[in-house]
C-alpha positions in Angstrom: -40.7 149.5 36.3 -38.3 152.4 35.9 -34.5 152.4 35.9 -32.9 152.2 39.3 -31.0 155.4 40.3 -29.3 155.2 43.7 -29.6 158.1 46.1 -26.0 159.3 46.3 -26.7 162.9 47.2 -28.0 166.1 45.7 -27.0 166.6 42.1 -26.2 169.9 40.5 -25.7 171.0 36.9 -24.1 174.2 35.6 -24.5 174.8 31.9 -21.3 176.1 30.4 -22.2 176.4 26.7 -23.7 174.9 23.7 -22.4 173.5 20.4 -23.8 173.5 16.9 -27.2 174.4 18.4 -27.6 170.7 19.1 -25.5 170.0 22.2 -25.4 171.2 25.8 -22.0 171.5 27.5 -22.3 171.3 31.3 -20.6 170.4 34.6 -22.2 167.7 36.8 -21.6 167.6 40.5 -22.9 165.7 43.5 -22.7 167.4 46.8 -19.2 168.9 46.1 -18.5 172.1 44.2 -14.8 171.2 43.8 -15.5 167.8 42.1 -17.3 168.1 38.8 -17.5 166.1 35.5 -17.7 168.0 32.2 -20.2 166.4 29.9 -21.8 167.2 26.5 -25.2 165.8 25.5 -27.8 166.5 22.9 -30.7 168.6 24.2 -33.2 165.8 24.7 -30.7 163.6 26.5 -29.6 166.5 28.6 -33.2 167.0 29.8 -33.6 163.3 30.5 -30.3 163.3 32.4 -31.4 166.3 34.6 -34.7 164.6 35.3 -33.2 161.2 36.0 -30.8 162.6 38.6 -33.3 165.2 39.9 -30.5 167.8 39.3 -30.7 171.5 40.3 -29.5 173.9 37.6 -27.1 176.5 39.1 -25.3 179.5 37.7 -22.1 179.4 39.8 -20.4 176.5 41.7 -20.7 178.4 45.0 -24.5 178.0 44.7 -24.2 174.3 45.5 -26.4 173.6 48.5 -28.0 177.1 48.4 -30.5 176.9 45.5 -34.1 176.6 46.2 -35.1 175.2 42.8 -36.0 178.3 40.8 -37.3 177.9 37.3 -34.7 180.0 35.5 -32.2 178.7 33.0 -28.6 179.5 34.1 -25.5 179.8 32.0 -25.6 179.7 28.3 -28.4 177.1 28.0 -31.0 178.0 25.5 -34.1 175.8 24.8 -33.8 174.5 21.3 -37.4 175.2 20.6 -36.8 178.9 21.3 -37.6 181.0 18.1 -34.2 182.8 18.1 -32.4 179.5 17.7 -34.5 178.4 14.7 -33.5 181.1 12.2 
């Protein structure tokens, strides 16, 4: 049985940067563009966090509630398996 995650609203994540090519800096919000929490997680944990909360990646806070789940990577997020990051 999986971990229980309560349904508290639509989750949004806006990536704001990366550190040491190992960590993702991001803002996490639920239903409210004015109330965010700034977090830093390693790449694998960031991916798991997004999946767990079924979060939508956005580029700007004013996109909250208007994104139709595109597949692009907003902000400064770069997949750690990307060849340019492994020089």
